[in-house]
C-alpha positions in Angstrom: 104.0 79.0 178.1 104.7 75.3 178.7 101.2 74.5 177.6 101.7 76.4 174.3 105.0 74.6 173.7 103.4 71.3 174.3 100.5 72.0 172.1 102.7 73.2 169.3 104.9 70.0 169.6 101.8 67.8 169.5 100.6 69.6 166.4 104.0 69.2 164.8 104.0 65.5 165.5 100.5 65.2 164.0 101.6 67.0 160.9 104.6 64.7 160.7 102.4 61.6 161.0 100.0 63.0 158.3 102.9 63.7 156.0 104.4 60.3 156.4 101.0 58.7 155.8 100.6 60.8 152.6 104.0 59.7 151.4 103.3 56.0 152.1 99.9 56.1 150.4 101.6 57.9 147.4 104.3 55.3 147.2 101.8 52.5 147.4 99.7 54.1 144.6 102.8 54.5 142.4 103.9 50.9 143.1 100.4 49.5 142.3 100.6 51.4 138.9 
């Protein structure tokens, strides 16, 4: 069970990082325009 929780938390963190990266790239793109 602990392993599942840890894996899910890691996956959540990765998704969060990916979302933030997407947002930053989008902001940069809009700013360049």
